[in-house]
N, C-alpha and C positions, 0 to 999 in steps of 0.2 A: 408618518410615512417617510421613509428614507428618500433622499434626493428630491425633496420638495421645498418650495419656498412658501412662507406664511403670507397669505393674502390678507387674512382677517382673523382675529381671535376675539370672541366675546365671552369673557369669563362669567358675566352675569347671566347669560343665556346658555352657557355650557356647550358652545360649539366653536369650530374653527373651519376656515376655508383655506385650502392649500392649493398650490399649483405645482404639478409634477413637472420637473425639469426635463425628463426624458421624453414624455409624450405631450407635454404642454396642456394637459387637461386639468380641470379643477376637480379637487377631491374634497368631499364634505365629511367632517368628523363631528360627532356629537358624543358627549359624555353621558353614559347610561349609569345612573346611581346604582351602586352595588354590582355593576357589570363591567365598568371601565369604558374606555373609548370604543366607539363603533365607527367604521369607515363606510362611506357610501361613494361609489364611483359611478359616473354616468353610464347608463346602459339602457337599451330599449325596455328591459324588464328588470327594474332594480329590486323587485321583491320575489326572487326565486325561492327564497327560504322565508316563509311567512312569519315564523317566530322571531327571526332576526329583525325584520321590518317592524313587527309589532312592538318589540322592545324599544326601537328607535322612536316610533310614533308616541309611545307612552312617555318616554323621556322628554320629547319635544313638548308634549302637553304639560308635564311637570315643570319644565323650565319656562313655560309661557311663550314659546315660539309659535305654537299653534294653540288655539283656545277652544273651549267648548266642544260639544258633541257634533255640532254642525260642520266643524272643520275636520273632524276625524271620520271621513267618509268611509263607506263600506269597502271600497276598493283600495287596497294598500298602496298600489302604484300611484294612484291619484293623490293620496295623502303625502307620499314621499315627494311627489312633484311640488305640492304646496309647501312642504317643509323646505325644499331647496329654494323655492321662490322667496320664502320669508327670510332665509339666510342671506340671500342676495339683496333684499329690500333693506335689511338692517345695515348692510354694508353701504349701500347707496345713501341711506339716511345719515350715516356717520360722516361721510365725506361732504354732503351738502351742509350739515351742521358746522363742520370744520371750516368750510369755505365761507360761511357767513361770519365766522369769528375773525377771519383774516381780512 
């Protein structure tokens, strides 16, 4: 995304968290194998287009961000919320690990 700062990139998990300079909101990006990067912006209903979210959810499963069928709940919006939560957890985990090294 143009005009955004990189908050976090995790190449092993195939995602990035950006912060838009203009609006100050976080933007979540996940790489969909064979489909390229997909962007997720915060909204009340992030899954207006079901196929778009389905591809992101499948990619998150393949990358290991979300696991097993129990985490791929029937409601796409709930799974996307879980995906965002996991991206944030990985970020916090990285900083706590780094803090322990210092």
